[in-house]
N, C-alpha and C positions, 0 to 999 in steps of 0.2 A: 521920463527918466528911463534909463536902461536898467537891465538886471544888475549890472555892476554898480551903478549909482545907487540902486536900492540897497544893495548889500553894504556899500560904504555908509550910506545914511543910517541904516540899522545899526552898524557897528558904532557910529558916532553917538547915536541916541542911547544905546545900551551903556556906553562908557560914561556919558553924562549922567544917566540915571544911577549908575553904580556909585557916583560921587555926589549924589544928593540933589541933582537938578531935575525937577519935575518936568514932564513933557509940555505942560501948558505954560511954562515959565519963559519960553523962547520959541522962535520960528527960525529954523535953519536957513531958510531962503533970505532972511533979513540979516543974518550973521555972516553968511558967505554963499557963494554960488556952488551948490553941490555938484552940478554937472561939470563946471569948469574944474573943480577939484578932482573929480573922477578922471577927466581927460588928462590932467597934469600927472596924476599918480600912475595912470595906465601907460602913458607915453614915455615915461622916464625909465631909467634902469632901476634895479632893485635898491640902489643906495639912496634914493630920494627920501627926504624927510620933510614934510610940510608941517609947519607950526602955525597954529591958529588958536584963537580964544573965543569961547562961547560963554557969555554971561559970567565972565571972571574965571572960568575953568580953562587952563591952558592945555591944549591937546597937541599930540604929535600923531600925524597920519603918515603911514608908510604903505607900500603895497601889501605888506603882511599883517599889519595891525593898526589899531587906533588905541592910544593910551593917553593918560594924563601925564603931562610933562612935569617932572620933578626938578627942583633946582639942581643944576649939574655943576 
């Protein structure tokens, strides 16, 4: 993994932990490909918004942040 991927993974893990999901409750590599997500987010313009779900927690990943998706 690259430094950017590491940062993205850390942001995702922190966000999941803040919403009650323990680190041992999942493996990101089985939920999605962190390196592919990093390539997608880094190669797109600032308006990209990737939506994914990890163990029932809906996330939004942008170049600037990772957050839990709220019903919109």
